[in-house]
C-alpha positions, 0 to 999 in steps of 0.5 A, spaced: 496 573 528 501 568 531 496 563 531 495 563 524 503 563 522 503 556 526 496 554 523 498 555 516 505 552 517 502 545 519 498 546 512 505 547 508 508 541 512 502 536 511 502 538 503 509 537 503 508 530 505 502 529 501 507 531 495 512 526 497 506 520 497 504 522 490 511 522 488 512 515 490 506 513 487 509 516 480 516 513 481 512 506 482 508 507 476 512 501 473 513 497 479 510 490 479 504 489 484 505 496 487 499 499 490 498 506 490 497 510 496 494 516 499 494 521 505 489 522 510 488 528 514 485 530 520 484 537 523 488 539 530 486 542 536 480 547 537 480 553 541 474 554 544 473 562 545 466 562 546 461 556 548 454 555 545 449 556 551 442 558 551 437 558 557 430 557 557 428 564 555 432 563 549 438 568 551 445 567 550 450 564 544 446 559 539 453 557 536 460 556 538 466 560 537 472 556 536 478 557 532 482 551 529 490 550 529 491 547 523 491 540 520 496 533 521 497 527 517 494 521 520 495 515 515 497 513 508 492 508 505 493 503 500 488 502 494 488 494 493 484 495 486 487 490 481 492 493 476 493 492 469 495 485 467 501 484 463 502 477 459 509 475 459 509 467 457 514 466 462 512 460 466 514 463 473 511 470 472 504 469 476 499 474 477 494 474 483 487 477 482 482 478 488 484 479 496 490 474 496 497 475 497 503 470 496 507 468 502 514 469 502 520 467 507 525 472 508 533 471 510 531 472 517 526 467 516 520 471 517 514 470 513 512 477 509 507 478 503 507 480 496 503 481 490 509 481 486 509 474 482 515 475 478 519 469 481 525 466 479 529 459 480 535 458 484 539 451 485 540 449 492 542 443 495 542 440 488 534 442 487 531 448 484 528 453 489 522 458 487 525 464 489 523 472 489 528 477 485 531 478 492 532 470 493 527 470 498 523 463 499 516 462 496 512 458 501 507 452 499 501 451 503 505 446 508 509 452 510 515 449 506 519 452 501 517 450 494 523 446 490 523 442 484 527 436 482 534 438 478 532 435 472 525 438 471 524 442 465 521 449 468 517 450 461 513 444 462 510 446 469 503 449 469 500 452 475 492 452 476 488 457 478 488 455 485 495 455 485 497 448 484 503 445 480 503 440 475 507 438 470 506 435 463 508 428 461 511 425 454 504 424 452 501 431 454 498 429 460 498 433 467 501 430 473 500 433 479 506 435 483 503 435 490 505 443 490 501 448 492 502 456 493 500 459 500 495 464 498 493 469 504 488 474 506 487 479 511 481 482 515 485 489 514 489 490 509 491 497 510 494 495 517 499 491 513 506 495 514 510 496 507 517 494 508 520 496 501 522 491 495 514 490 494 514 486 501 509 487 506 509 485 514 503 483 518 501 487 524 496 487 530 492 492 526 492 487 520 490 481 524 493 474 523 494 472 515 488 467 513 490 462 509 485 461 503 487 453 503 484 452 510 478 457 510 472 455 506 468 461 508 472 466 504 472 468 497 478 465 494 483 469 489 485 466 482 492 465 480 494 466 472 500 463 470 505 467 465 502 474 467 504 479 471 500 484 475 502 491 474 502 498 478 495 500 479 497 508 479 493 512 474 498 517 472 493 522 470 490 522 476 496 523 480 498 529 476 491 532 478 493 530 485 500 533 485 497 540 482 492 540 487 497 539 493 501 544 490 496 549 490 494 548 497 501 549 499 501 555 495 495 558 499 498 556 506 504 560 504 500 566 502 497 565 509 504 566 512 506 572 508 499 575 509 500 574 517 507 577 517 505 583 513 499 584 518 504 583 524 509 588 520 503 593 520 501 592 527 509 593 529 509 600 525 503 603 528 507 606 534 511 610 529 
């Protein structure tokens, strides 16, 4: 019965973490480019109280007698399905469809990655720099920050489906600006480390970033200007998951209560 107390407690702890994950999904239902997470579980150590052992005459135990010791969380997995596309008509709002990520340089000069394409402009060194809401630099295919001339009208900038920039001249003809967004992919996207602020960091598990511009063998992503990708969280689905997690938590707590009552009855046998 003591074993059951700890086994049920592991279930309660795991379901609490499951609720935490679901709550984070619901909290980010309106976050641009957010990808929902789900918790994965594994069973804990099994105690062998009797091993299966049959001899040639068919004598012995045909099955194992084992008792598990509960459950543990082993990882959070992100779903990278495409969220709802929201048209904004802002020329610096950029959605990305496919497996690609925007490459960003943070204030530590570390390259990080995001699906959030709500970019802004800041005046730096008498030029217009393309940045994120946190002031991080958006990178081009040459691993350089993207700058525009101070006098360029941002509203006239057009971004092609491949991430290349052009500007309309007085005759309405596009002029190539020799600027192209750096879009990268990863072999294992679930190995990326979340940093907050819609940013992800490459790890040894995710593998090194693969620049789409340098690899002709991968399926290229598509850039959509004047559009943002919303969160892929489905509120109804998360609410159902929340109810299931709550019921599982209640069942585990009921198991602890039952074990406690059994222990109480055993202690009272001497009276």
